[in-house]
C-alpha positions in Angstrom: -44.3 78.0 4.9 -42.8 78.5 1.5 -39.4 77.7 3.0 -38.2 74.1 2.8 -38.8 72.2 6.0 -41.1 74.9 7.5 -44.5 73.4 8.2 -47.7 74.9 9.7 -46.7 74.3 13.3 -43.2 75.9 12.9 -44.6 78.9 11.0 -47.3 79.5 13.5 -44.9 79.1 16.5 -42.6 81.8 15.0 -45.5 84.1 14.2 -47.1 83.7 17.7 -44.1 83.4 20.0 -41.6 85.4 18.1 -43.7 88.1 16.4 -46.8 88.1 18.7 -49.2 87.7 15.8 -52.8 86.6 16.3 -52.4 83.0 15.2 -53.1 79.6 16.8 -50.4 77.1 17.6 -51.3 73.4 17.6 -48.7 70.9 19.0 -49.5 67.6 20.6 -50.5 69.0 24.0 -52.7 71.8 22.5 -54.3 69.3 20.2 -55.3 67.2 23.1 -56.8 70.2 25.0 -58.7 71.3 21.9 -60.1 67.8 21.2 -61.3 67.4 24.8 -62.6 70.9 25.3 -64.8 70.8 22.1 -65.4 67.0 22.3 -63.8 66.4 18.9 -63.4 62.6 18.3 -60.7 61.8 15.8 -60.9 65.2 14.0 -58.9 65.9 10.9 -55.8 68.1 11.3 -57.5 70.9 9.4 -60.5 70.8 11.8 -58.1 71.1 14.8 -56.4 74.1 13.4 -59.7 75.8 12.5 -61.1 75.2 16.0 -57.8 76.5 17.6 -58.1 79.6 15.5 -61.6 80.3 16.8 -60.5 79.6 20.3 -57.4 81.8 20.4 -57.4 84.8 22.7 -57.0 87.7 20.2 -56.0 90.1 22.9 -53.0 88.0 24.0 -52.4 85.2 21.5 -48.8 84.5 22.6 -49.8 84.0 26.3 -52.9 82.0 25.2 -50.8 79.5 23.2 -48.2 79.2 25.9 -50.9 78.6 28.5 -52.5 75.9 26.4 -49.2 74.2 26.0 -48.7 74.2 29.8 -52.2 73.1 30.3 -51.8 70.1 28.0 -48.4 69.0 29.5 -49.3 69.5 33.2 -53.1 69.1 33.6 -54.8 67.8 30.4 -52.7 64.6 30.4 -53.2 61.7 27.9 -54.1 59.4 30.8 -55.7 60.4 34.1 -56.2 64.1 33.3 -56.5 66.4 36.3 -59.9 67.8 35.3 -60.6 69.1 38.8 -57.5 71.4 38.5 -58.3 72.6 35.0 -59.3 76.2 34.5 -61.4 75.2 31.5 -63.2 72.4 33.4 -66.6 74.3 33.6 -66.8 74.7 29.8 -65.1 71.4 28.7 -67.5 69.3 26.6 -65.4 66.2 26.8 -64.5 66.0 30.5 -67.0 63.1 31.2 -65.1 60.8 28.9 -61.8 62.5 28.7 -59.6 59.6 27.7 -61.6 58.6 24.6 -60.2 61.7 22.9 -56.7 60.4 23.2 -57.3 56.9 21.9 -55.7 56.0 18.6 -57.4 53.9 16.1 -56.2 50.3 15.9 -55.0 49.4 12.5 -57.1 46.6 11.0 -54.7 44.4 9.1 -55.6 42.4 6.0 -54.0 39.0 5.4 -53.0 38.3 1.8 -51.2 35.6 -0.1 -49.0 36.6 -3.1 -47.8 34.0 -5.6 -44.7 35.3 -7.4 -42.6 33.9 -10.2 -38.9 33.5 -10.3 -37.3 33.4 -13.7 -33.5 33.5 -13.8 -31.3 33.5 -17.0 -27.6 34.2 -17.2 -27.5 35.4 -13.6 -30.3 37.9 -14.4 -33.8 37.9 -12.8 -37.0 38.9 -14.6 -38.7 41.9 -12.9 -41.7 43.9 -14.0 -42.7 47.5 -13.3 -45.6 47.5 -10.9 -48.8 49.3 -12.0 -50.6 48.4 -8.8 -51.0 50.7 -5.8 -48.7 48.4 -3.9 -45.1 49.4 -4.9 -46.4 51.4 -7.9 -43.6 52.1 -10.5 -41.1 49.9 -8.7 -39.6 46.6 -10.0 -41.3 43.5 -8.6 -41.5 39.8 -9.3 -44.3 38.9 -11.7 -47.5 37.2 -10.4 -48.1 33.6 -11.3 -50.6 30.8 -10.9 -49.2 28.6 -8.2 -48.1 25.1 -9.1 -47.0 22.9 -6.3 -44.2 21.2 -8.3 -42.6 24.6 -8.9 -42.7 25.9 -5.3 -39.4 27.3 -4.1 -39.9 29.0 -0.7 -42.2 31.3 1.2 -41.7 34.2 3.6 -43.8 36.8 5.5 -43.8 40.5 4.7 -45.7 43.6 5.9 -46.8 46.5 3.8 -48.9 49.3 5.3 -52.2 47.5 6.4 -51.3 44.2 4.7 -49.8 41.1 6.3 -48.5 39.1 3.4 -47.5 35.5 2.9 -45.3 35.5 -0.2 -44.8 32.3 -2.1 -42.1 31.9 -4.7 -42.4 29.6 -7.8 -40.0 28.7 -10.5 -41.1 29.8 -14.0 -39.4 29.2 -17.3 -41.4 31.6 -19.5 -42.9 35.0 -19.1 -45.7 36.4 -21.3 -45.6 40.0 -19.9 -43.0 42.7 -20.5 -40.1 42.5 -18.0 -36.7 43.9 -17.3 -33.8 41.6 -16.9 -31.9 42.7 -13.8 -28.4 41.4 -12.8 -28.9 39.6 -9.5 -25.5 40.9 -8.3 -26.6 44.5 -8.8 -30.3 44.2 -8.1 -30.1 46.3 -4.9 -29.0 49.3 -7.0 -32.2 49.0 -9.1 -35.5 50.6 -8.1 -36.8 47.4 -6.5 -39.4 47.2 -3.8 -38.6 46.1 -0.2 -40.7 42.9 -0.9 -38.5 42.1 -4.0 -35.4 42.8 -1.9 -36.6 40.3 0.7 -37.4 37.8 -2.0 -33.9 38.0 -3.4 -32.4 37.5 0.1 -34.6 34.5 0.5 -33.4 33.0 -2.8 -29.8 33.6 -1.9 -30.3 31.7 1.4 -31.6 28.5 -0.2 
C-alpha cells in the first residue's frame, strides 16, 4: 500500500488471489454479503474490513474470497436477493430485512443565500482568500450587506450539501484585504467554482 495508487482493496486482492495469503478482500459484492450476514447497518469501512477479517476462512482464504464475490454478484443481490438459494441463509442475521442493508442515505440539503460584492477597477476584480470551510484558501468574492439599489444579478449554485442562491451587488469600496485579479486572466487564478460561475454571470449581462 506504500506504492502510489495502491489502496487497501488492490493490496488485499494481490495478497489473497496472487499470493494466497490469509487476508480478507472487500469489494462491493463482498461488502453487501458482510453487511447482511452480520446485520451491519451503515457500517464504517474499517468495521467492514475488520468483520471480513474475522469471517475469512483461514484454511482457504483465496477460495473463500472468490466464493464471497460470486455469492454477492449472483445470490446476495442489491435488490431481490435469492436468500433461499444462499448457503449462508441459516446463519444470516439480516435476511429478514435484506434490502435495508443496501439502502444509501439520502443527502439532506441545506438552502442558503449568499450576498457577494462585485468591485471592478481597471478591468480587475477584487477577490479575497476564503478562510471559511467552503472554498478554504481559494479566491472568492467578498461578502456584503445586500442593498436593493446595488443588486446586479443572481444565480444558483451547489456545493456539497448546500443549495445556494447567490446574489451579486455592486460595491465601490472594500474594507478587507483583497487581491486585484485581471478579469481576462481570472480563470488562471485559484478561484472557486462559485467565483467562476459569478464571473460568467457578469460577462453575460
